[in-house]
Backbone as CSV, one residue per row, in Angstrom:
resi,resn,N_x,N_y,N_z,CA_x,CA_y,CA_z,C_x,C_y,C_z
1,MET,-21.462,30.779,68.414,-21.077,29.722,69.303,-19.657,29.219,68.816
2,SER,-18.943,29.128,69.925,-17.611,28.680,69.781,-17.589,27.109,69.876
3,ILE,-17.396,26.421,68.746,-17.454,24.915,68.822,-16.100,24.395,69.289
4,GLU,-16.234,23.566,70.239,-15.163,22.892,70.814,-15.127,21.433,70.658
5,GLU,-13.961,20.752,70.478,-13.862,19.319,70.370,-14.324,18.758,71.730
6,ASN,-15.025,17.549,71.656,-15.583,16.897,72.832,-16.800,17.551,73.292
7,GLU,-17.308,18.584,72.732,-18.623,19.266,73.012,-19.730,18.274,72.468
8,ARG,-20.802,18.304,73.058,-21.969,17.600,72.543,-22.919,18.491,72.041
9,ILE,-23.565,18.074,70.959,-24.580,18.869,70.268,-25.877,17.978,69.886
10,ILE,-27.011,18.509,69.806,-28.098,17.658,69.347,-28.449,18.008,67.935
11,ILE,-28.544,16.889,67.190,-28.937,17.042,65.748,-30.152,16.187,65.439
12,PRO,-31.188,16.726,64.833,-32.429,15.978,64.522,-32.103,15.077,63.348
13,ASP,-32.633,13.840,63.478,-32.490,12.930,62.311,-33.572,13.121,61.288
14,GLU,-33.586,12.314,60.260,-34.532,12.550,59.119,-35.972,12.433,59.596
15,ASN,-36.261,11.875,60.800,-37.665,11.758,61.356,-37.851,12.814,62.230
16,GLY,-36.929,13.742,62.500,-37.104,14.826,63.460,-36.814,14.475,64.884
17,GLU,-36.358,13.219,65.116,-36.022,12.903,66.442,-34.654,13.450,66.726
18,GLU,-34.473,13.989,67.934,-33.146,14.644,68.349,-32.194,13.472,68.804
19,GLN,-30.982,13.605,68.253,-29.804,12.625,68.562,-28.694,13.441,69.174
20,LEU,-28.091,12.880,70.134,-26.904,13.546,70.759,-25.639,13.084,70.050
21,PHE,-24.793,14.016,69.612,-23.523,13.753,69.003,-22.341,14.415,69.825
22,GLU,-21.177,13.826,69.630,-20.049,14.426,70.152,-19.163,14.921,69.013
23,ILE,-18.708,16.146,69.243,-17.896,16.746,68.180,-16.286,16.213,68.339
24,LEU,-15.922,15.669,67.262,-14.529,15.029,67.318,-13.588,16.074,66.903
25,PHE,-13.863,16.658,65.855,-12.853,17.842,65.230,-13.852,18.893,64.593
26,HIS,-13.278,20.062,64.511,-13.827,21.110,63.713,-12.630,21.754,63.021
27,PHE,-12.877,22.217,61.724,-11.837,22.906,60.937,-12.375,23.662,59.851
28,ASP,-11.603,24.550,59.308,-11.850,25.344,58.159,-11.071,24.811,57.031
29,ILE,-11.585,24.929,55.756,-10.911,24.553,54.613,-10.694,25.905,53.781
30,LYS,-9.513,26.366,53.671,-9.203,27.642,53.053,-9.662,27.653,51.574
31,GLU,-9.438,26.500,50.905,-9.646,26.517,49.503,-11.192,26.815,49.117
32,ASN,-12.084,26.494,49.977,-13.498,26.810,49.646,-14.135,27.793,50.707
33,GLY,-13.327,28.117,51.731,-13.848,29.110,52.739,-14.913,28.601,53.647
34,ASN,-15.132,27.292,53.778,-16.127,26.727,54.647,-15.582,26.094,55.803
35,SER,-16.505,25.975,56.884,-16.159,25.334,58.166,-16.853,24.087,58.244
36,TYR,-16.246,23.070,58.941,-16.789,21.712,59.022,-16.710,21.210,60.419
37,ILE,-17.541,20.198,60.806,-17.402,19.411,61.976,-17.466,18.007,61.656
38,ILE,-16.757,17.223,62.388,-16.720,15.749,62.346,-17.441,15.355,63.680
39,THR,-18.518,14.523,63.655,-19.183,14.165,64.795,-19.366,12.609,64.868
40,THR,-19.650,12.050,66.115,-19.996,10.741,66.216,-21.142,10.714,67.220
41,PRO,-22.002,9.632,67.119,-23.079,9.542,68.100,-22.461,9.495,69.547
42,ALA,-22.999,10.288,70.412,-22.377,10.325,71.736,-22.225,9.075,72.413
43,GLU,-23.117,8.124,72.344,-22.980,6.913,73.111,-22.010,6.011,72.464
44,GLU,-21.665,6.097,71.125,-20.805,5.306,70.431,-19.332,5.781,70.752
45,GLY,-19.133,7.075,70.728,-17.754,7.584,70.974,-17.183,7.200,72.259
46,SER,-18.080,7.131,73.231,-17.540,6.894,74.619,-17.286,5.314,74.896
47,GLN,-17.915,4.490,74.117,-17.933,3.094,74.337,-16.989,2.246,73.490
48,VAL,-16.506,2.774,72.423,-15.614,2.055,71.476,-14.174,2.076,71.870
49,PRO,-13.585,0.813,71.992,-12.210,0.816,72.314,-11.334,1.587,71.268
50,ASP,-10.149,2.020,71.662,-9.272,2.827,70.826,-8.897,2.122,69.505
51,ASP,-8.830,0.833,69.502,-8.367,0.051,68.309,-9.553,-0.271,67.322
52,GLU,-10.847,0.051,67.609,-11.844,-0.261,66.747,-12.410,1.129,66.028
53,GLU,-12.921,0.959,64.976,-13.500,2.136,64.146,-14.858,2.633,64.713
54,ILE,-15.014,3.939,64.590,-16.306,4.400,65.020,-17.112,5.057,63.834
55,GLU,-18.372,5.208,63.892,-19.117,5.790,62.727,-19.099,7.357,63.015
56,VAL,-18.608,8.010,61.992,-18.522,9.472,62.004,-19.346,10.092,60.911
57,PHE,-19.764,11.305,61.230,-20.679,12.118,60.337,-19.941,13.419,60.072
58,ALA,-19.930,13.996,58.943,-19.351,15.302,58.658,-20.416,16.175,58.053
59,PHE,-20.261,17.372,58.585,-21.216,18.531,58.174,-20.495,19.824,57.925
60,ARG,-20.983,20.569,56.889,-20.469,21.903,56.819,-21.334,22.780,57.750
61,PHE,-20.727,23.729,58.444,-21.532,24.551,59.303,-21.294,25.977,59.234
62,GLU,-22.329,26.767,59.595,-22.212,28.182,59.625,-22.792,28.661,60.961
63,GLU,-22.199,29.653,61.592,-22.637,30.205,62.801,-23.915,31.056,62.490
64,GLY,-24.850,30.943,63.379,-26.010,31.626,63.242,-25.830,33.087,63.843
65,ASP,-26.973,33.852,63.730,-27.052,35.225,64.406,-26.896,35.222,65.866
66,ASN,-27.421,34.182,66.533,-27.307,33.974,67.931,-26.036,33.251,68.253
67,GLU,-25.295,33.659,69.177,-24.025,33.144,69.548,-24.099,31.626,69.810
68,GLU,-25.290,31.142,70.290,-25.450,29.647,70.630,-25.961,28.868,69.514
69,ASP,-26.205,29.549,68.320,-26.779,28.718,67.161,-25.808,28.516,66.110
70,ILE,-25.825,27.245,65.621,-25.062,26.917,64.375,-26.062,26.163,63.449
71,ARG,-25.801,26.326,62.114,-26.581,25.708,61.120,-25.720,24.698,60.382
72,LEU,-26.239,23.465,60.286,-25.530,22.359,59.642,-26.001,22.142,58.273
73,PHE,-25.157,21.736,57.365,-25.530,21.549,55.986,-24.877,20.201,55.533
74,PRO,-25.518,19.413,54.770,-24.976,18.276,54.225,-23.781,18.517,53.158
75,ILE,-22.849,17.633,53.192,-21.790,17.778,52.208,-22.257,16.989,50.940
76,GLU,-22.421,17.779,49.825,-23.113,17.222,48.668,-22.208,16.777,47.506
77,SER,-21.085,17.521,47.287,-20.308,17.254,46.131,-19.077,16.353,46.478
78,ASP,-18.749,15.567,45.567,-17.556,14.642,45.672,-16.331,15.413,46.024
79,GLU,-16.223,16.502,45.326,-14.987,17.369,45.554,-14.914,17.781,46.938
80,GLU,-16.013,18.243,47.435,-16.166,18.771,48.855,-15.784,17.581,49.833
81,TRP,-16.339,16.358,49.640,-16.078,15.220,50.414,-14.681,14.856,50.423
82,GLU,-13.952,14.914,49.267,-12.534,14.672,49.225,-11.687,15.593,50.005
83,MET,-12.074,16.906,50.053,-11.329,17.862,50.979,-11.534,17.580,52.267
84,VAL,-12.807,17.205,52.692,-13.157,16.925,54.150,-12.351,15.627,54.619
85,GLU,-12.441,14.588,53.821,-11.820,13.380,54.094,-10.286,13.557,54.230
86,GLU,-9.613,14.268,53.384,-8.194,14.565,53.449,-7.909,15.329,54.760
87,MET,-8.634,16.221,55.165,-8.406,16.918,56.446,-8.682,15.993,57.631
88,PHE,-9.753,15.154,57.550,-10.016,14.243,58.671,-8.941,13.220,58.830
89,HIS,-8.439,12.709,57.745,-7.208,11.789,57.875,-6.062,12.475,58.413
90,THR,-5.733,13.694,58.070,-4.615,14.456,58.609,-4.910,14.627,60.018
91,LEU,-6.031,15.043,60.498,-6.159,15.206,61.941,-6.158,13.942,62.733
92,THR,-6.625,12.772,62.188,-6.552,11.558,62.969,-5.166,11.041,62.975
93,GLU,-4.391,11.271,61.997,-3.014,10.956,62.089,-2.174,11.592,63.198
94,GLU,-2.541,12.932,63.449,-1.933,13.682,64.489,-2.321,13.152,65.850
95,GLU,-3.501,12.583,66.029,-3.957,12.155,67.375,-3.157,10.914,67.851
């Protein structure tokens, strides 16, 4: 699957209920060789004025065997979070 910004994906929550998210950014971090996406709940991203903060979620992802399939993984270490946050801040400053 080719992940595109502004694309919408469904992510199940901890109760197994499907939630719709909009992909804000996707990027690779060379230092650890992983790929990441930054998402926001779809209804939130479209309704928040530009000067207000929105809730975002970050995941490490891997493409599956099927071109339409991606696997999401939680970011667990502080070191990995710091790398993702640094990249996220860089991307948001460019916008």
